[in-house]
N, C-alpha and C positions, 0 to 999 in steps of 0.2 A: 632786386631779384637775388637769389644766392647762387654760389658755384655748385654745379652739379659734377659728378664724376661715374662713367659707367664704362666698363670693357667686358666683352664676350669672349672668350677662348672656346673653339671648338676642340675637344678632346678627341673623341672619335665620332662617327656619323651616328647622329641622334642625341650626342652627349655634349651639354655645353657648361663650362664654367662661366659663372658671371661675378663680375667684381664692382662694388659700387664706392662710394663715399663712406658708407655707413653700415654696410651689409655685404654679406658674399653668399652666393648659393649656386647651385647646381640644376638643370633642367634635363630631363630624359623624355624624349619624344620627337615629333615632328610637327609641323605646320597645323595637323588636323587634331591631334591629341596628344597630351602627355603629363607629366608630373613634376612639380618643382619643389624642391626644399632649399630654404632662405633662412638665414641667420636669425632673421628680425622678424620676419612674418611666419615661418614655419613651412608646413607642407601646403600645396595647393595641387588640384586635380583639374584638367581643363579638357574641353572638347569643343570643337566647331565643324558646322556643316559648311562644306566648300560651295561658293559660290552665292551663299544666301546670306550672308553678313551675322547669320545667328550663331553666338558662342555661348558658352557655359563654364563658369569656373567656381570651385568652392573648396574653401579649407578643410583639410582633414587632420586627423589624430586629435591629442589631447587639446582641449581649451585651455588658454589661461585663464586664470581669474585674477581679475583687476583688484587687489587687494587695497590698493592706495585709496580709492575711491569710497569704497565700504568701509574701510577704517575712519577716514574721515567724516562721512557721514555717519557713522555710530558714535563717534566722538563730540560733534556738533550737536546731536541729540541728547547724548549724556550731560554735556555742559547746560543746555537750556533747562533740562529738566532739575540739575543740581541748582541752577541760579534760582528758578522759580521756588524750589522748596527753601532754599536758605532766606531768599527775601521775604516770604511768609513769615517765617522765624524771628526775623531780625526787625520787624515793623513795629514801631511803638505803639503800644496801647493807648488810647485816649478814653478817658471814664467821664462820664458828665454827672 
């Protein structure tokens, strides 16, 4: 199990500064609704119904594109196509 660090500092009523080992963020709102901005995960909005156990949270703002996965997938596909084409050209022809 790894070492964890988290510290929450109240700046004003309803405004908190949250500091963790790998990120920092700010939260605005109370128990039942609010918005959070984090350096690692972006912005989130949340709302909950008191006494019911029901809550909802969703990411807002621009979605980050995961280009590393797409690039790796494209490169893998290109290399397979290149290998198959070059394999066809380099095979020795046997005549009977």
